[in-house]
MITIKE-843696 format. One record per atom (N, C-alpha, C): x, y, z. Coordinates in steps of 0.2 Angstrom, whole numbers, plus 5000, padded with zeros to 4 digits. Atoms other than C-alpha are relative to their C-alpha. Example, Ala and Ser with C-alpha at 12.3 -4.5 7.8 and 13.67 -1.06 7.14 Angstrom:
2
500449945000/506249785039/500450065000/499649944999/506849955036/499650055003/
END
This chain:
215
500649965003/498249665156/500250054996/499849955005/498349775141/500050075003/500049944997/497749925151/500650025004/499449994995/499149905164/500650014996/499449995004/500449885150/500050074997/500049945002/499750045143/500250055005/499849954995/500050135159/500750005001/499250014999/501850065160/500350044994/499749975006/502150135142/500050085002/500049934999/501550305148/500550035005/499649984995/502450315164/500849994999/499350015001/504050235159/500450024994/499749985007/504350275141/499850074999/500249935002/503450445141/500650055002/499449964998/504950535150/500649994994/499550015005/506150455137/499850034993/500349975006/505050515122/500150075001/500049934999/504950685129/500750035001/499349975000/506750705132/500449994994/499750005007/507150655114/499750044995/500349965004/505850755106/499650065003/500449954997/504950915109/499249994998/500750025001/503150855111/499650055003/500549954997/501750985112/499349974999/500750025000/500050935116/499550055001/500549955000/498551045113/499349975000/500750034999/496751005119/500049945004/500050064996/497250865130/499449995005/500650014995/495850905142/499449974997/500650035004/494650845128/499949935001/500050074998/495050665133/499649995006/500450014993/493750615146/500549965005/499550034995/494650575162/499849935002/500350064998/493550425166/499649974995/500450045004/492650285157/500349994993/499850025007/492850205140/500050064995/500049945005/493450325126/500449974994/499750025006/493950285108/500450064997/499649955003/495350395101/500249984993/499850015007/495550415082/500550044998/499449965001/497250465076/500250004993/499750005006/498050515060/500649955000/499550055000/499450395055/500650034994/499549985005/501150455047/500649955000/499550055000/502350315053/500049965006/500050054995/502850185065/500050025007/499949974994/503150305079/499450025003/500749974998/501350365080/499749965006/500350044994/500750225092/500450025006/499649984994/502150275104/499850075002/500249934998/501650455104/499450005003/500750004996/499850415108/500149965006/500050044994/500350285121/500350045006/499649964995/501450415130/499850075002/500149934999/500750585128/499350025001/500749984998/498850585131/500050005007/500149994993/498150625148/499849945004/500250064997/497750445152/500349944997/499750055004/498450275148/499549984995/500450025006/497850205131/500349944997/499850065003/497950035123/500050024992/500149985007/498350065104/500049944996/500150065005/497749945090/500550024994/499450005005/499249915078/499949944995/500050065004/499549805063/500649965002/499550054998/500749655063/500750025000/499349995001/502349735057/500350055005/499649954996/503649855065/500349985006/499750014994/503849815083/500049935002/500050074998/504349645090/499549985005/500650024995/502949545099/500150025007/499949984993/503749565116/500050075002/500049934999/503949745114/499250035000/500749985001/502149765108/499649995007/500450014994/501449685124/500350055006/499749964995/502649785135/499850075000/500249935001/502049955128/499350014998/500749995000/500249915128/499650004993/500350005006/499849875110/499549944999/500450065002/498449765103/500149994993/499850015007/499049685087/499449974997/500650025005/497749665073/500349964994/499850035006/498149525061/499650024994/500349985006/497749575044/499449954998/500550055002/496749415040/499549985006/500550014995/495949395057/499950055005/500049944995/495549565065/499549995005/500550004996/494049505074/500249995007/499850024993/494849435090/500350075003/499749944997/495849605092/499550055001/500649954999/494249705090/499649985006/500450024995/493349605102/500450015007/499649984994/494749625115/499950085001/500149934999/494649815112/499350025002/500749994997/492749805115/500049995007/500050024993/493049725131/500450055004/499649944997/494349865136/499550065001/500449945000/493150005131/499449995005/500650014995/491649925141/500350005007/499750004993/492849905156/500250075002/499849934998/493150095156/500750024998/499349985002/494850105147/500050044994/499949975006/495450205133/500449964995/499750035006/495850135116/500150044994/499949965006/496650215101/500149964994/499950045006/496750165083/500150064994/499949965006/497150235066/499549984995/500650025003/495450235057/500149994992/499950005007/496150255039/500549944998/499650065002/497250105040/499649944997/500350055003/496849945031/499849945004/500150064996/496949815044/499450005004/500650004996/495249775051/499550054998/500449955002/494449915042/499749994993/500350025006/493949835026/500250054994/499849965005/494849965016/499650075000/500449944999/493550105021/500150035006/499949964994/493650245033/499649975006/500450014993/493250185051/499649955000/500550054999/492350025048/500249965007/499850024993/493349955063/499850045006/500249954995/493150115073/499350005001/500850005000/491250115069/499849945004/500250074997/491149935075/500150015007/499950004992/491949975092/499550055003/500449954997/490950135095/499249975000/500750035000/489250045090/499949955005/500050054995/489649905101/500050025008/499949974993/490050015116/499750065002/500349934999/489350185114/500450055003/499649954997/490850275120/500150064997/499949945004/491350445116/500649994996/499550015005/492550475102/500450075000/499649945000/494050595102/500550004994/499650005005/494950645086/500750035002/499349974999/496850675086/500450014993/499549995006/498050745073/500750005002/499350004999/499850705074/500450034995/499649965005/501050825065/500750005002/499350014998/502950795064/500249945003/499950074996/502850615071/500449954996/499750055004/503750535056/500750034997/499449975003/505450545048/499950014992/500149995007/505750555029/499649954997/500450065002/504950385027/499649985006/500450024995/503550305037/500349955005/499650054996/504750175043/500550035005/499549974996/505850305051/499750045005/500249954995/505650395067/500250074999/499749935001/505850585068/500750015002/499349994998/507550655070/500050035008/500049984993/508050685089/499950085000/500249934999/507450855095/499550034995/500549985004/506150865082/499450025004/500749984996/504450955087/499549954997/500650045002/502950835087/499450035003/500649974997/501250915089/499549945000/500550044998/499850815097/499450045001/500549965000/498250905093/499349965001/500650044998/496750835102/499350044999/500749965001/494950885096/499549995005/500550014995/493350895106/499749934999/500350065000/492550735111/499350004997/500750005002/490850685103/499849925001/500350074999/489750535105/499449994995/500550015005/488750475090/499449975003/500750024998/486850435092/500149925001/500050074999/486650255099/499649974995/500450045005/486150125087/499649955003/500450054997/484750005089/500349934999/499750075001/485649855082/500750014997/499349995002/487549855081/500249954994/499950055005/487449705069/499850024993/500349985007/486549805055/500550044997/499549965004/487749865042/499950074999/500149945001/486850015038/500050055006/500049964994/486750085056/500850015001/499349994999/488650055058/500350044995/499749965005/489050135041/499850075001/500249934998/488050295047/500450025005/499549974995/489150305062/500750014997/499449995003/490650285052/500150064996/500049945004/490150425041/500050065005/500049954995/489850535056/500750015003/499350004997/491550495063/500550024995/499649975006/492350525046/500050075000/500149935001/491650695045/500350045006/499749974994/492150745063/500850005000/499350025000/493850665061/500450054995/499749975006/494250745044/500050085001/500049934998/493650915050/500650025004/499449984995/494850915065/500750004997/499350015003/496350855054/500150064996/499949945005/496050985041/500150075004/499949944996/495851125054/500750005003/499350004997/497451065063/500550014995/499549995005/498451055048/500050074997/500149935002/497851225042/500450045005/499649964995/498451295058/500749995000/499250015001/500151215056/500350024994/499749985006/500351275039/500149954995/499950065004/500251105031/499450004994/500550015005/499351065015/499449965002/500650044997/497551005018/499649974994/500450035006/497150935000/500149935001/499950075000/496950754998/499749965006/500250044994/496750625012/500350035006/499849974994/497050655030/500649965003/499450044997/498450525033/500650004995/499550005004/500150515026/500249934998/499950075002/500150325025/499449965002/500650044999/498850185025/500249935002/499850074998/499750045033/499849985007/500150014993/499050055051/499249995000/500750004999/497350015058/499750075002/
END
């Protein structure tokens, strides 16, 4: 089960990650301790899903694209792989996990399953389940290129924002209602990322992610 694999990633790989890098988590208490929750994170590189899986306050299954990690490793560390041409099956699996009370994380500005727009996949998940949403900004989680991990002993900041729950929709199949949720989520997510980067002394101009290749 994906949730159990997510727990394995947190319990077994978490100590290894934290012994290799200086991981600092701020605002972790904002992640609800029980019930389904959707975590929206910035994306800088292939290591981001590992950071989310091992450093939040509860196990989390992470939606990822097809590249990067071998299939056997994806299953072992709690990933839900989203095929670029057939995202529906993975999104339905995520809906099932959220409805069962598990945490699911995703990268809303990636292209797989999002139709090229911010948070279409994320808005679909929230509209179908009504779960709270938690924004996360990752800083220092990539190397010089998105395909490179950070250098050992690097500092990685995991900045967790306040959870919020968009108003329930009457019909999750109506495009306009889902688009309205996507816009609310985009505003809250963008505000959190800009505030986090400003505190960290990073530039806040332009988009909120450093790479657009993840879900």
